[in-house]
C-alpha positions as CSV (number, residue, x, y, z in Angstrom):
1,M,-20.3,16.9,-9.1
2,R,-19.7,15.1,-12.4
3,H,-19.4,17.0,-15.6
4,S,-19.9,16.3,-19.3
5,S,-16.8,14.5,-20.6
6,K,-17.4,16.2,-23.9
7,R,-17.2,19.6,-22.4
8,I,-14.1,18.8,-20.4
9,F,-12.4,17.4,-23.5
10,A,-13.3,20.6,-25.4
11,I,-11.8,22.8,-22.7
12,A,-8.7,20.6,-22.4
13,L,-8.2,20.5,-26.2
14,L,-8.7,24.2,-26.5
15,V,-6.0,25.1,-23.9
16,A,-3.6,22.5,-25.3
17,L,-3.6,24.3,-28.6
18,V,-2.4,27.6,-27.1
19,A,1.0,28.2,-28.7
20,G,3.8,29.1,-26.3
21,C,1.5,28.9,-23.3
22,S,3.5,30.1,-20.2
23,T,2.7,28.7,-16.8
24,V,4.3,31.7,-15.1
25,Q,1.5,34.2,-14.3
26,V,3.1,36.4,-11.7
27,A,3.4,40.0,-12.8
28,P,6.5,42.0,-12.2
29,T,5.7,44.7,-9.8
30,A,7.6,47.5,-8.0
31,P,8.0,46.7,-4.3
32,Q,5.3,48.4,-2.2
33,A,6.1,49.6,1.3
34,E,3.5,48.2,3.7
35,A,3.0,49.7,7.2
36,P,4.1,47.4,10.0
37,Q,0.6,47.1,11.3
38,E,-0.6,46.0,7.9
39,T,2.1,43.3,7.7
40,Q,1.0,42.1,11.2
41,Q,-2.6,42.0,10.1
42,R,-1.7,40.1,6.9
43,N,0.3,37.5,8.8
44,A,-2.4,37.1,11.5
45,H,-5.1,36.7,8.9
46,W,-3.7,33.7,7.1
47,Q,-2.7,30.2,8.3
48,F,-1.4,27.9,5.7
49,D,-0.6,24.3,6.5
50,G,1.9,23.3,3.8
51,S,3.2,20.2,5.5
52,N,1.8,17.9,2.8
53,R,2.2,20.2,-0.2
54,P,5.3,20.5,-2.3
55,P,7.2,23.7,-1.8
56,A,6.2,26.8,-3.9
57,E,7.7,27.2,-7.3
58,R,10.0,30.2,-8.0
59,D,7.0,32.3,-9.1
60,G,4.9,31.5,-6.0
61,Y,2.8,28.7,-7.6
62,R,1.7,26.4,-4.8
63,P,-1.8,25.0,-5.3
64,P,-3.7,22.9,-2.7
65,L,-3.9,19.2,-2.9
66,K,-7.7,18.9,-2.9
67,L,-9.7,21.9,-4.2
68,A,-13.4,22.1,-3.5
69,V,-15.4,24.5,-5.8
70,L,-18.8,25.7,-4.5
71,L,-21.0,26.9,-7.3
72,P,-24.8,27.1,-7.9
73,L,-24.8,24.4,-10.6
74,S,-28.6,24.4,-10.4
75,G,-31.1,27.2,-9.8
76,D,-31.3,30.8,-11.0
77,L,-27.5,31.3,-11.2
78,A,-26.7,28.1,-12.9
79,T,-26.0,29.8,-16.3
80,A,-23.6,32.3,-14.8
81,A,-22.0,29.5,-12.7
82,A,-21.3,27.5,-15.9
83,S,-19.3,30.3,-17.4
84,V,-17.3,30.7,-14.1
85,R,-16.8,26.9,-14.0
86,D,-15.5,26.7,-17.6
87,G,-13.1,29.6,-17.1
88,L,-11.8,27.9,-14.0
89,L,-11.3,24.6,-15.9
90,A,-9.6,26.4,-18.8
91,G,-7.0,27.7,-16.3
92,Y,-6.8,24.3,-14.6
93,Y,-6.2,22.3,-17.7
94,G,-3.9,25.1,-19.1
95,E,-1.5,24.6,-16.2
96,R,1.4,22.2,-17.0
97,R,2.7,21.8,-13.5
98,S,1.1,19.7,-10.7
99,R,-2.6,20.4,-10.2
100,P,-4.9,19.6,-7.3
101,E,-7.6,17.1,-7.3
102,I,-10.7,19.2,-8.0
103,R,-14.3,18.5,-7.0
104,F,-17.4,20.6,-7.6
105,Y,-20.3,21.0,-5.1
106,D,-23.7,22.4,-6.0
107,T,-24.8,25.2,-3.6
108,A,-28.3,25.3,-5.3
109,N,-28.1,29.2,-5.0
110,S,-29.2,29.3,-1.4
111,S,-27.5,30.1,1.9
112,G,-28.3,26.7,3.3
113,G,-27.1,25.0,0.2
114,A,-23.8,26.9,0.4
115,V,-23.2,26.0,4.0
116,A,-24.1,22.3,3.3
117,A,-21.7,22.2,0.4
118,Y,-18.9,23.8,2.4
119,N,-19.4,21.3,5.2
120,R,-19.3,18.4,2.8
121,A,-16.2,19.7,1.1
122,V,-14.4,20.0,4.5
123,A,-15.6,16.5,5.5
124,D,-14.3,15.2,2.2
125,G,-10.8,16.4,3.0
126,A,-10.5,19.6,0.9
127,D,-7.6,21.7,1.9
128,Q,-8.9,24.8,0.1
129,V,-12.4,26.0,-0.8
130,L,-13.3,28.2,-3.7
131,G,-16.7,29.8,-3.6
132,P,-19.6,30.2,-3.1
133,L,-20.8,32.6,-5.8
134,G,-24.0,34.2,-4.4
135,R,-23.7,37.1,-1.9
136,D,-26.0,35.5,0.6
137,G,-24.1,32.2,0.4
138,V,-20.8,34.0,1.0
139,D,-22.1,35.6,4.1
140,A,-23.5,32.3,5.4
141,V,-20.2,30.4,4.8
142,F,-18.2,33.2,6.3
143,R,-20.3,33.0,9.4
144,S,-19.6,29.2,9.7
145,V,-16.1,28.7,8.5
146,Q,-13.9,26.2,10.3
147,P,-10.2,27.0,11.1
148,G,-7.5,25.5,9.0
149,V,-9.1,25.4,5.5
150,P,-8.5,28.6,3.4
151,V,-11.6,29.9,1.7
152,L,-11.7,32.2,-1.4
153,A,-15.2,33.4,-1.9
154,L,-16.4,34.5,-5.3
155,N,-18.3,37.5,-4.2
156,H,-18.4,40.2,-1.5
157,G,-21.1,40.0,1.1
158,V,-21.9,42.0,4.2
159,V,-19.7,39.8,6.4
160,A,-16.0,40.7,6.2
161,P,-13.7,37.8,5.3
162,P,-12.8,35.9,8.5
163,V,-9.4,34.6,9.3
164,N,-8.0,32.4,6.5
165,S,-10.5,33.7,4.0
166,A,-10.7,36.2,1.1
167,S,-13.3,37.6,-1.2
168,F,-13.0,38.1,-5.0
169,S,-15.6,39.8,-7.2
170,L,-16.1,42.0,-10.2
171,A,-18.0,44.5,-8.0
172,P,-19.2,47.9,-9.3
173,E,-17.6,49.4,-6.2
174,D,-14.1,48.4,-7.5
175,E,-14.7,50.3,-10.8
176,G,-15.9,53.4,-8.9
177,S,-12.9,53.4,-6.6
178,S,-10.5,52.9,-9.5
179,A,-12.1,55.7,-11.5
180,A,-11.8,58.0,-8.5
181,D,-8.1,57.3,-8.1
182,Y,-7.6,58.0,-11.8
183,V,-9.3,61.4,-11.9
184,A,-7.7,62.4,-8.6
185,S,-4.3,61.6,-10.1
186,L,-5.1,64.2,-12.7
187,G,-5.7,66.8,-10.0
188,A,-9.5,66.8,-10.5
189,K,-11.4,68.0,-7.4
190,R,-14.9,68.9,-8.8
191,V,-16.4,65.9,-10.6
192,L,-19.7,65.8,-12.4
193,V,-21.3,62.3,-12.0
194,L,-23.8,61.2,-14.7
195,S,-25.8,58.2,-13.3
196,A,-28.5,56.0,-14.8
197,G,-29.6,55.1,-11.3
198,D,-29.7,51.3,-11.7
199,D,-27.9,49.0,-9.2
200,H,-24.6,49.0,-11.0
201,A,-24.6,52.8,-11.4
202,R,-25.7,53.4,-7.8
203,R,-23.0,51.2,-6.3
204,S,-20.2,52.5,-8.6
205,T,-21.1,56.1,-8.1
206,E,-21.3,55.8,-4.3
207,A,-17.9,54.1,-4.2
208,F,-16.6,56.8,-6.6
209,G,-17.8,59.6,-4.3
210,R,-16.4,57.9,-1.1
211,Q,-13.0,57.4,-2.7
212,L,-12.8,60.8,-4.2
213,A,-13.7,62.4,-0.9
214,T,-10.6,60.7,0.7
215,Q,-8.5,62.7,-1.7
216,G,-10.2,66.0,-1.2
217,G,-12.6,65.9,-4.1
218,T,-16.4,66.5,-4.3
219,T,-19.1,65.2,-6.7
220,Q,-22.3,66.5,-8.1
221,V,-24.6,63.8,-9.3
222,M,-26.9,64.3,-12.2
223,A,-29.6,61.6,-12.9
224,V,-29.9,60.5,-16.5
225,A,-33.2,58.8,-17.4
226,G,-34.6,57.4,-20.7
227,E,-33.1,56.5,-24.0
228,K,-32.8,60.1,-25.3
229,P,-32.1,62.3,-22.3
230,D,-31.9,66.1,-22.9
231,L,-29.7,67.6,-20.3
232,L,-28.1,70.3,-22.3
233,P,-29.5,73.3,-20.3
234,L,-28.3,71.8,-17.1
235,L,-24.9,71.0,-18.5
236,Q,-24.5,74.5,-19.8
237,S,-25.4,76.0,-16.5
238,L,-22.8,73.7,-14.8
239,A,-20.1,74.7,-17.3
240,A,-20.8,78.4,-16.7
241,G,-20.7,78.0,-12.9
242,P,-17.9,77.2,-10.5
243,G,-16.6,74.7,-13.0
244,V,-16.2,71.0,-13.6
245,D,-12.7,69.3,-13.5
246,A,-13.8,65.8,-14.7
247,I,-16.8,63.7,-15.6
248,F,-17.7,60.3,-14.3
249,I,-20.1,58.4,-16.5
250,A,-22.2,55.6,-15.0
251,L,-24.3,55.0,-18.1
252,R,-24.9,52.3,-20.7
253,G,-23.6,52.8,-24.2
254,N,-26.9,54.0,-25.7
255,Q,-27.4,56.7,-23.0
256,A,-23.8,57.8,-23.2
257,R,-24.1,58.2,-27.0
258,A,-27.0,60.6,-26.4
259,I,-25.1,62.5,-23.7
260,A,-21.7,62.8,-25.4
261,P,-22.8,65.4,-28.0
262,Q,-24.5,67.5,-25.2
263,L,-21.3,67.5,-23.2
264,A,-19.5,68.8,-26.3
265,A,-22.2,71.5,-26.9
266,A,-21.9,72.6,-23.3
267,G,-18.1,73.0,-23.6
268,L,-17.3,69.9,-21.4
269,A,-15.9,67.5,-24.0
270,G,-12.4,68.6,-23.2
271,K,-12.6,67.5,-19.6
272,P,-11.3,64.1,-18.5
273,R,-14.2,61.7,-19.0
274,V,-14.1,58.3,-17.2
275,A,-16.9,55.7,-17.3
276,T,-17.7,52.3,-15.8
277,S,-17.6,49.1,-17.8
278,Q,-21.4,49.6,-18.4
279,L,-20.3,51.9,-21.3
280,L,-19.8,48.8,-23.4
281,S,-23.3,47.6,-23.0
282,G,-25.2,48.3,-26.3
283,T,-22.1,49.3,-28.3
284,G,-20.3,47.5,-31.2
285,N,-21.2,49.7,-34.1
286,A,-18.1,51.7,-34.8
287,E,-20.0,54.4,-36.8
288,E,-22.3,55.0,-33.9
289,D,-19.7,54.6,-31.2
290,R,-17.3,57.3,-32.6
291,V,-19.2,59.8,-30.4
292,L,-17.7,58.0,-27.4
293,D,-14.1,58.5,-28.5
294,G,-11.8,59.6,-25.7
295,I,-13.9,58.3,-22.8
296,K,-11.8,56.0,-20.6
297,F,-13.3,52.9,-18.9
298,P,-12.1,49.7,-17.2
299,T,-12.2,46.5,-19.2
300,E,-10.9,42.9,-18.8
301,R,-7.4,42.2,-20.1
302,W,-8.6,39.1,-22.0
303,G,-9.8,40.2,-25.4
304,L,-7.5,43.2,-25.7
305,V,-4.1,41.7,-24.7
306,Q,-2.7,38.1,-24.6
307,V,-3.4,36.3,-21.3
308,N,-0.9,33.6,-20.6
309,G,-2.7,30.2,-20.3
310,L,-5.8,31.3,-22.3
311,P,-6.5,31.1,-26.0
312,N,-7.7,34.3,-27.6
313,V,-11.3,35.2,-27.3
314,A,-12.3,34.3,-30.8
315,E,-10.9,30.7,-30.6
316,T,-12.5,30.2,-27.2
317,Q,-15.9,31.4,-28.2
318,K,-15.9,29.1,-31.2
319,S,-15.7,26.1,-28.9
320,L,-17.4,27.2,-25.7
321,P,-20.8,29.0,-25.6
322,T,-20.1,29.8,-22.0
323,A,-17.5,32.3,-23.1
324,R,-19.6,34.2,-25.6
325,G,-21.2,37.6,-25.3
326,P,-21.7,39.0,-21.8
327,A,-20.6,35.6,-20.4
328,A,-17.0,36.3,-21.5
329,K,-16.6,38.4,-18.4
330,L,-17.6,35.6,-16.1
331,F,-15.4,33.1,-18.0
332,A,-12.5,35.5,-17.4
333,F,-13.5,35.7,-13.8
334,G,-13.4,31.9,-13.5
335,F,-10.0,31.8,-15.0
336,D,-8.8,34.3,-12.5
337,A,-10.4,32.3,-9.6
338,W,-8.1,29.5,-10.6
339,L,-5.0,31.8,-10.6
340,L,-5.9,33.1,-7.2
341,T,-6.3,29.5,-5.9
342,A,-2.9,28.5,-7.3
343,Y,-1.1,31.5,-6.0
344,L,-3.2,32.2,-2.8
345,E,-0.4,31.7,-0.3
346,H,2.1,33.9,-2.3
347,L,-0.5,36.7,-2.8
348,A,-1.8,36.5,0.8
349,L,1.6,36.8,2.5
350,T,3.4,39.0,0.1
351,A,2.7,42.8,0.2
352,D,3.9,43.4,-3.3
353,G,2.7,40.1,-4.8
354,S,0.5,40.2,-7.8
355,V,-0.6,38.1,-10.7
356,Q,-1.7,39.0,-14.2
357,G,-5.2,37.7,-14.7
358,A,-7.8,37.8,-17.4
359,T,-9.8,40.5,-15.6
360,G,-6.8,42.6,-14.5
361,V,-3.8,42.6,-12.2
362,L,-4.7,40.9,-8.9
363,R,-3.5,41.4,-5.4
364,I,-4.8,40.6,-1.9
365,S,-5.1,43.2,0.8
366,P,-4.1,42.5,4.4
367,E,-7.7,42.1,5.4
368,G,-8.5,39.5,2.8
369,N,-10.0,41.4,-0.2
370,V,-8.8,40.7,-3.7
371,L,-7.8,44.0,-5.3
372,R,-8.1,44.2,-9.1
373,T,-6.4,46.8,-11.3
374,P,-8.3,46.6,-14.6
375,L,-7.0,47.3,-18.0
376,W,-8.0,50.8,-19.0
377,S,-9.4,51.3,-22.5
378,T,-11.0,54.0,-24.7
379,F,-12.9,54.3,-27.9
380,S,-10.9,55.5,-30.9
381,N,-12.7,55.9,-34.2
382,G,-15.5,53.9,-32.6
383,Y,-13.3,50.9,-31.7
384,V,-12.2,49.8,-28.3
385,V,-8.4,50.1,-27.8
386,S,-6.3,49.4,-24.8
387,L,-4.6,52.2,-22.9
388,G,-2.6,49.9,-20.5
389,S,-3.3,49.1,-16.8
390,G,-2.6,52.7,-15.7
391,G,-5.0,54.4,-18.1
């Protein structure tokens, strides 16, 4: 697919102006012991043909020669896809070393379109495929992948990644699992879950409950409805009962602002409070957001810390509308998709391999799922501040 030369020039110029841009993106990590069966699974899952590619750089950088990108450049997801595409191109043009030939294929946001785009990409000689973006398209491509060409899908579907494939997404389930690990590390066993009940909240809370259960914890879910919910009597009865060790908040900012004073009045404000990234939705007024001080939640690294290869958020948003507002998260996701493409072999075959991306620190599990450790943040005096990756 052809793209506006003006847009490509703007992206290339933007990344060229990044002072001291480093091409080394691999994060220093402590070696992780991997069980022998997991190592066997990892090695059996991946087949990389590197006969025509230059050897990997010292940091593991070894991109393909011809990269095919499958995105819904038309249809309902075209706006979202534009942000992913521009984030990808920012990473691509920000890399100073050898880069692959890159070609975009429109999936038209349909399963049939995704499979057709995949087949065209393979026929055109692509030696790595990135995408598709829609969940149905991911399932369709995973059911029809051909051996030999690695695939990095940009979503999780029902179908598990087949051999030589991986899935990457900013799924609510990842946030729920990360939050469960955090509260469990504090010794919390009885967790109150406040859920708005929408799709994001449902998926994150279900994942939270599953992950906490593996560590001996239990949850009690309390539904939160409306803009000004009044749950004080229920919260007081909970505080007076067997007890609550921590609170998981799957609410948007406006609902959380209404609930936070009630938690304090019920005597629960001193408990560890962890939220999903939904907490940021509807925030931005420091005076109003002070009530959220102390609540921890996962965020993208880009915007709070410097990400190698990317200009800061303010500079980027001046030039690219596709990186503004809620689209910034998808732009960061696209940038990380490029990093995963460039370091796929290193991450796939190395148990302790990781790369510092715009959305978090990225690794690949033995079964082909991209694992993301987000940056943990909190509100302080109504402003978002970073707590570091470990919270």
